[in-house]
C-alpha positions in Angstrom: -0.2 -0.2 -0.1 1.5 3.6 -1.0 2.0 5.9 1.9 1.2 9.8 0.8 2.5 12.7 1.3 1.8 16.5 0.6 4.0 19.2 0.2 2.8 22.7 -0.1 5.2 25.7 -1.2 4.5 29.5 -0.6 5.8 31.9 1.0 2.0 33.4 0.9 0.6 30.8 3.1 3.2 30.5 5.3 3.0 34.2 5.7 -1.0 34.2 5.9 -1.7 35.9 2.7 -3.5 32.9 1.2 -5.1 30.4 3.3 -4.0 26.8 2.3 -7.1 24.6 0.4 -4.9 21.5 -0.7 -4.7 19.8 2.5 -8.0 19.2 3.1 -9.1 18.7 -0.3 -6.2 15.9 -0.6 -7.4 13.8 2.4 -10.9 13.7 0.9 -9.8 12.4 -3.0 -7.6 10.0 -0.9 -10.3 9.4 2.1 -12.9 8.8 -1.2 -10.6 6.1 -2.6 -9.7 4.3 0.9 -6.4 5.8 1.2 -4.8 8.3 3.6 -2.4 10.8 3.9 0.8 10.0 6.4 2.5 13.3 6.4 2.1 17.2 5.2 4.2 20.1 5.4 3.9 23.5 4.3 7.3 25.3 2.8 8.7 28.3 2.1 9.5 29.7 -2.0 13.5 29.0 -0.6 15.5 26.8 -3.2 18.0 25.2 -0.4 15.0 24.6 2.4 13.4 23.0 -0.5 16.3 21.2 -2.0 16.4 19.7 1.7 12.8 18.5 1.8 13.0 16.8 -1.7 16.3 14.9 -0.7 14.5 13.6 2.2 11.5 12.0 0.5 13.2 11.3 -2.4 15.1 9.2 -0.3 12.0 7.1 0.6 9.4 5.6 -1.2 6.6 7.5 -0.4 4.2 9.2 -3.0 4.6 12.9 -3.1 2.4 15.4 -4.4 3.6 18.8 -4.4 1.5 21.7 -5.3 3.5 25.4 -6.0 6.7 27.3 -7.1 6.8 25.3 -10.7 6.3 28.3 -12.2 9.2 30.9 -14.2 9.0 33.7 -12.1 11.8 34.4 -9.5 10.0 33.4 -6.8 9.4 29.9 -8.0 12.4 27.8 -6.9 10.0 24.2 -6.8 11.8 22.6 -10.1 15.4 24.0 -9.6 15.5 22.3 -6.3 13.7 18.8 -7.2 16.5 18.6 -9.7 19.5 19.5 -7.0 17.9 17.3 -4.8 18.1 14.6 -7.7 21.8 15.5 -8.3 20.6 16.1 -12.1 19.8 19.1 -13.8 16.7 21.0 -15.7 16.5 20.3 -19.5 13.5 21.0 -21.8 11.2 18.7 -22.1 10.5 18.2 -25.8 6.8 17.1 -25.5 6.5 20.1 -22.6 8.0 22.4 -25.2 5.1 21.5 -27.7 1.9 21.5 -25.5 3.2 25.0 -23.6 3.1 26.1 -27.6 0.4 24.8 -28.5 -1.1 26.5 -25.5 0.2 29.9 -25.3 -0.8 30.0 -29.2 -4.2 30.3 -28.1 -3.2 33.6 -26.4 -1.8 34.6 -29.3 2.0 33.8 -28.9 4.0 32.3 -31.5 7.3 33.4 -31.2 8.7 31.3 -28.3 12.4 33.2 -29.4 11.2 36.4 -27.8 12.2 36.8 -24.2 8.6 36.3 -23.3 8.9 32.8 -25.2 12.0 31.6 -23.6 10.5 32.5 -20.1 7.4 30.3 -21.3 9.7 27.7 -22.2 11.2 27.8 -18.9 8.1 26.0 -17.3 8.6 22.8 -19.2 12.5 22.6 -18.0 12.3 19.5 -15.5 14.6 17.4 -14.0 16.1 14.8 -16.4 14.4 11.7 -17.0 10.5 13.6 -15.6 7.5 12.6 -17.5 4.2 14.7 -18.2 1.7 15.2 -15.8 -1.4 17.0 -17.8 -2.6 19.9 -16.9 -6.5 20.5 -18.2 -6.9 24.0 -16.9 -4.3 25.8 -19.5 -2.3 22.5 -20.7 1.0 24.0 -19.1 1.8 20.7 -17.9 3.5 19.8 -14.4 5.7 16.7 -14.1 6.4 13.3 -12.0 9.9 12.0 -11.2 10.4 9.2 -8.3 6.9 8.4 -7.2 6.5 12.8 -6.8 4.0 14.5 -8.5 5.0 18.5 -9.1 2.2 20.5 -9.3 1.1 24.3 -9.6 -0.1 26.0 -6.5 -3.4 27.0 -8.1 -6.4 24.7 -6.7 -8.3 24.8 -9.9 -5.5 23.2 -12.0 -3.8 20.8 -9.1 -6.8 19.4 -8.0 -8.0 17.8 -11.6 -4.1 17.0 -12.0 -4.1 14.8 -8.8 -7.4 13.2 -9.9 -5.8 12.3 -12.8 -2.6 10.4 -10.9 -4.7 8.8 -8.4 -6.8 7.5 -11.4 -3.8 6.4 -13.6 -1.2 5.3 -11.3 -3.0 4.0 -7.7 -5.9 2.5 -8.8 -5.5 -1.2 -8.0 -5.3 0.3 -4.1 -8.2 1.9 -4.4 -10.5 0.6 -1.6 -8.2 -2.5 -1.3 -7.6 -2.1 2.7 -10.7 -1.1 4.3 -10.2 0.2 8.1 -12.1 0.8 10.8 -12.3 3.2 13.5 -14.1 2.6 16.9 -14.1 4.7 20.0 -15.8 5.6 23.4 -15.8 9.4 24.8 -14.3 8.6 28.5 -14.8 11.0 31.1 -12.8 11.9 34.5 -9.6 10.2 33.1 -6.3 11.7 32.9 -4.9 10.8 30.3 -1.7 9.4 31.1 -3.5 6.6 33.1 -4.8 5.3 30.0 -1.4 4.8 27.9 -0.4 0.9 29.7 -4.2 0.0 28.4 -3.2 1.8 24.5 0.2 -0.2 24.7 -1.6 -3.3 25.6 -4.0 -3.2 23.2 -1.4 -2.4 20.3 0.6 -5.6 22.0 -2.1 -7.4 21.5 -3.7 -7.2 18.5 -1.0 -6.8 16.1 -1.7 -4.2 13.5 -4.5 -2.3 15.3 -3.5 1.4 16.3 -5.2 3.3 19.2 -5.3 7.2 19.6 -6.2 9.5 22.2 -7.8 12.9 21.4 -8.4 15.4 24.7 -11.3 17.6 24.5 -11.7 20.8 26.6 -15.5 20.2 26.7 -16.2 23.5 25.6 -18.6 22.0 22.7 -17.1 23.7 19.6 -15.5 20.2 18.7 -19.5 19.0 18.2 -18.6 16.4 21.3 -20.4 17.1 24.4 -19.4 19.7 26.8 -17.7 18.0 29.2 -13.6 17.7 29.2 -13.6 14.4 27.8 -11.1 12.3 26.1 -12.1 9.9 22.6 -10.2 6.6 23.5 -10.3 4.3 20.0 -8.5 2.0 17.9 -8.3 1.4 14.5 -6.9 -1.0 11.7 -8.3 -3.9 9.7 -12.1 -4.4 10.5 -12.1 -7.9 11.9 -8.8 -7.2 14.3 -11.0 -3.5 15.6 -13.8 -5.4 16.7 -11.7 -7.6 19.1 -9.7 -4.6 20.0 -12.9 -2.5 20.8 -14.3 -5.3 22.8 -10.7 -5.7 25.2 -10.7 -1.6 25.4 -14.4 -1.6 26.7 -13.8 -4.5 28.9 -11.0 -2.7 30.4 -12.7 0.4 31.5 -15.5 -1.4 32.8 -13.0 -3.5 35.2 -11.6 -0.2 36.0 -15.0 1.4 36.8 -14.4 4.2 34.1 -17.2 6.5 33.1 -18.0 6.3 29.0 -20.3 6.3 26.2 -20.0 5.6 22.5 -19.6 8.9 20.4 -22.7 9.5 18.0 -21.5 7.4 14.5 -18.8 6.2 16.0 -18.0 2.8 14.2 -17.0 4.2 10.9 -15.5 2.6 7.9 -12.4 5.1 7.1 -8.9 5.0 4.9 -5.9 2.9 6.0 -4.0 5.2 8.5 
């Protein structure tokens, strides 16, 4: 099962001038296919920082969507950083050149030897060995290399491209390993005291993971307006059923006050 990561690039996100919309949408796209996001990071338009981050993720088997910074203005560093992280150079992809030429011709730009034309062609310079990702919005392609998919920062462009990648490269994994989450709302219990129980569950039921989500009990999270902990288990449905029975039996044995949250049993993407 592939492990998915998300990198969002842009000073404007980190400064608050723009709000990120990619994280929630990518999580939803993956969840719809019983897949999940393992990690996400937000990075500045800084070539050195980007290079270090891509070196780390290229060293893994993770599938990474990287949104932003693939343009050709001075503050766009993603293409160059990706090439540097792979210890290779940028080259003009011949198919990208053709797609860019067709796209800009529709805008009345026919001479790509002009300064403006050369700047446009820079958007087709990708790390050596990269393949193109179709961009249905304006036909200026993104690129893929080493299980990393580099996309524009604009959601209207990036999201259909991510959808295409999932449908094209990862369809065999859709709905292949359904996971289940079950939880209880635990009252009047310090979080530190449930650690041994969580550890025992994960030891007894290999493949099941526990989670503990404290709430201040102010009602703003849709949960009861009492201080509580949502304590639960997640993993393969058969194992989760057994682990959840064990969880409840142990809480009952210690006289703990707990209840099931509304709609607590749900099949979700793999974690």
